[in-house]
C-alpha positions as a printed NumPy array, in Angstrom:
array([[-17.223,  40.703,  25.681],
       [-19.128,  41.745,  22.452],
       [-15.803,  40.938,  20.826],
       [-15.773,  37.242,  22.161],
       [-19.305,  36.721,  21.079],
       [-18.909,  38.127,  17.367],
       [-15.489,  36.086,  16.952],
       [-17.6  ,  32.67 ,  18.409],
       [-20.172,  33.487,  15.744],
       [-17.536,  33.783,  13.093],
       [-15.728,  30.446,  14.149],
       [-18.958,  28.766,  14.424],
       [-19.286,  28.356,  10.93 ],
       [-17.039,  26.662,   8.499],
       [-13.571,  27.657,  10.74 ],
       [-14.823,  25.189,  13.26 ],
       [-15.841,  22.733,  10.514],
       [-12.525,  22.814,   8.821],
       [-10.861,  22.546,  12.013],
       [-12.979,  19.595,  13.058],
       [-12.306,  17.84 ,   9.589],
       [ -8.449,  18.205,  10.192],
       [ -8.513,  16.979,  13.814],
       [-10.773,  13.991,  12.342],
       [ -8.944,  12.923,   9.584],
       [ -5.634,  13.041,  11.587],
       [ -7.27 ,  10.725,  14.552],
       [ -8.587,   8.397,  12.081],
       [ -4.77 ,   7.903,  10.567],
       [ -3.602,   7.778,  13.9  ],
       [ -6.013,   4.873,  15.152],
       [ -5.61 ,   3.229,  11.744],
       [ -2.118,   3.279,  11.658],
       [ -1.711,   1.923,  15.009],
       [ -4.165,  -0.881,  14.41 ],
       [ -1.992,  -1.779,  11.088],
       [  0.798,  -1.683,  12.854],
       [ -0.261,  -3.957,  15.925],
       [ -1.849,  -6.643,  13.622],
       [  1.698,  -6.756,  11.407],
       [  3.281,  -7.032,  14.833],
       [  1.15 , -10.133,  15.603],
       [  1.477, -11.144,  12.271],
       [  5.116, -11.075,  12.013],
       [  5.65 , -12.578,  15.471],
       [  3.131, -15.616,  15.083],
       [  4.219, -18.874,  14.299],
       [  2.053, -19.537,  10.991],
       [  4.568, -22.139,   9.382],
       [  5.455, -24.694,  12.124],
       [  7.92 , -27.393,  11.423],
       [ 11.467, -27.453,   9.508],
       [ 10.341, -24.748,   6.528],
       [  9.348, -22.262,   9.584],
       [ 10.857, -19.116,   7.747],
       [  9.948, -16.402,  10.225],
       [ 12.204, -14.046,   9.057],
       [ 10.555, -13.865,   5.632],
       [  6.932, -13.727,   7.68 ],
       [  7.795, -11.038,   9.257],
       [  9.307,  -9.018,   6.462],
       [  5.887,  -9.93 ,   4.059],
       [  4.448,  -9.013,   7.01 ],
       [  5.932,  -5.229,   6.945],
       [  5.627,  -4.81 ,   3.077],
       [  1.843,  -5.404,   3.332],
       [  1.563,  -3.07 ,   6.717],
       [  3.298,  -0.415,   4.565],
       [  0.972,  -0.593,   1.585],
       [ -2.143,  -0.695,   3.955],
       [ -0.98 ,   2.244,   5.842],
       [ -0.312,   4.155,   2.322],
       [ -3.69 ,   3.1  ,   1.265],
       [ -5.351,   4.159,   4.678],
       [ -3.295,   7.522,   4.712],
       [ -4.545,   8.439,   1.058],
       [ -8.459,   7.382,   1.511],
       [ -8.344,   9.795,   4.544],
       [ -6.813,  12.625,   3.355],
       [ -8.728,  12.588,  -0.191],
       [-12.153,  12.409,   1.467],
       [-10.828,  15.09 ,   4.065],
       [ -9.768,  17.595,   1.259],
       [-13.328,  16.947,  -0.415],
       [-14.916,  17.549,   2.737],
       [-13.044,  20.975,   2.956],
       [-13.463,  21.843,  -0.48 ],
       [-17.065,  21.668,   0.473],
       [-16.653,  23.861,   3.5  ],
       [-15.321,  26.444,   1.312],
       [-18.749,  26.447,  -0.781],
       [-16.94 ,  24.209,  -4.075],
       [-19.428,  22.573,  -5.904],
       [-18.49 ,  19.065,  -5.747],
       [-20.519,  17.242,  -8.418],
       [-18.698,  18.692, -11.287],
       [-15.047,  17.528,  -9.439],
       [-16.438,  14.072,  -8.479],
       [-17.506,  13.585, -11.832],
       [-14.462,  14.525, -13.615],
       [-12.246,  12.525, -11.144],
       [-14.698,   9.772, -12.124],
       [-13.39 ,  10.227, -15.933],
       [ -9.93 ,  10.807, -15.129],
       [ -9.83 ,   7.771, -12.794],
       [-11.617,   5.553, -15.883],
       [ -8.992,   7.094, -18.339],
       [ -5.882,   6.671, -15.284],
       [ -7.29 ,   3.134, -14.743],
       [ -7.142,   2.093, -18.483],
       [ -3.751,   3.422, -19.001],
       [ -2.036,   2.239, -15.503],
       [ -3.554,  -1.707, -16.244],
       [  0.103,  -3.246, -16.583],
       [  1.189,  -1.15 , -13.043],
       [ -2.273,  -2.331, -11.565],
       [ -1.425,  -5.989, -12.437],
       [  2.207,  -5.958, -11.24 ],
       [  1.326,  -4.129,  -7.499],
       [ -1.927,  -6.8  ,  -7.35 ],
       [  0.536,  -9.816,  -8.417],
       [  3.547,  -8.496,  -6.164],
       [  1.231,  -8.287,  -3.151],
       [ -0.336, -12.037,  -3.86 ],
       [  3.358, -13.367,  -4.371],
       [  4.353, -11.705,  -1.01 ],
       [  1.376, -13.439,   0.455],
       [  1.902, -16.804,  -0.95 ],
       [  5.399, -16.505,  -0.175],
       [  6.535, -17.794,  -3.557],
       [ 10.21 , -16.605,  -3.2  ],
       [ 12.059, -14.186,  -1.474],
       [ 15.365, -12.476,  -1.272],
       [ 18.393, -14.915,  -1.827],
       [ 16.064, -17.894,  -3.528],
       [ 17.954, -19.471,  -6.167],
       [ 14.61 , -19.096,  -8.928],
       [ 14.283, -20.033, -12.272],
       [ 11.566, -17.909, -13.826],
       [ 10.952, -16.533, -17.571],
       [ 14.02 , -17.336, -19.168],
       [ 16.226, -16.085, -16.262],
       [ 17.692, -18.403, -13.608],
       [ 19.601, -16.983, -10.569],
       [ 19.38 , -15.762,  -7.082],
       [ 16.336, -13.009,  -5.863],
       [ 18.511,  -9.585,  -4.761],
       [ 15.01 ,  -7.815,  -4.325],
       [ 11.235,  -8.632,  -4.291],
       [  9.066,  -5.189,  -4.613],
       [  5.479,  -4.794,  -5.278],
       [  5.73 ,  -4.255,  -8.661],
       [  9.453,  -5.587,  -9.854],
       [ 11.502,  -8.541,  -8.465],
       [ 15.738,  -8.226,  -9.323],
       [ 17.144, -11.357,  -9.919],
       [ 20.866, -11.811, -10.277],
       [ 21.881, -14.301, -13.164],
       [ 25.16 , -16.644, -12.818],
       [ 26.651, -14.463, -15.525],
       [ 26.326, -11.444, -13.661],
       [ 23.355,  -9.519, -15.278],
       [ 20.951,  -8.074, -12.951],
       [ 17.313,  -8.788, -14.437],
       [ 14.228,  -6.655, -12.77 ],
       [ 11.015,  -8.813, -13.967],
       [  7.882,  -7.084, -13.472],
       [  5.528,  -8.973, -11.041],
       [  2.617,  -8.979, -13.558],
       [  4.583, -10.743, -16.249],
       [  5.731, -13.563, -14.134],
       [  3.639, -16.455, -14.863],
       [  5.354, -19.557, -13.263],
       [  8.477, -19.787, -10.942],
       [ 11.027, -22.414, -10.123],
       [ 11.894, -21.959,  -6.334],
       [ 15.082, -24.491,  -6.073],
       [ 15.358, -23.092,  -2.396],
       [ 11.852, -24.128,  -1.202],
       [ 12.519, -27.679,  -2.297],
       [ 12.14 , -30.589,   0.363]])
């Protein structure tokens, strides 16, 4: 009985807190993922564009892409917070670590401005349904058929067979011949 009490006295401190942090992080991740999946499923099945221009398949693909982005962001946020909490439980002073992360974050932010701009432009392009796979587009100096739409890069095949990779942040105007009418 004494050994059980000794074990509980040991477990009641940092090990219990570590276990609780991990359990709460996993539960938050699962709940968030389930919520995002339900919302994405509802959006992908809803008839948001009634009438002859109903593009349900494209709407479904856009919703799934945004759901993937949201899920990845949720996972990164939950586990980053959990990691900092775990490091705090092990007695690591988080003040200097967070200050260093802030300085590194600013440096990375300045260096990665084009990547962030490309991704934000890609997200907005998907939300606004400017173009999709299979559309005939006229973008920058390229005229052709969209083969792939990503958050950062769009691939367009020109009539001469050249595959062009266009960064979404650089696309300022798009002519979509498939959405005429």
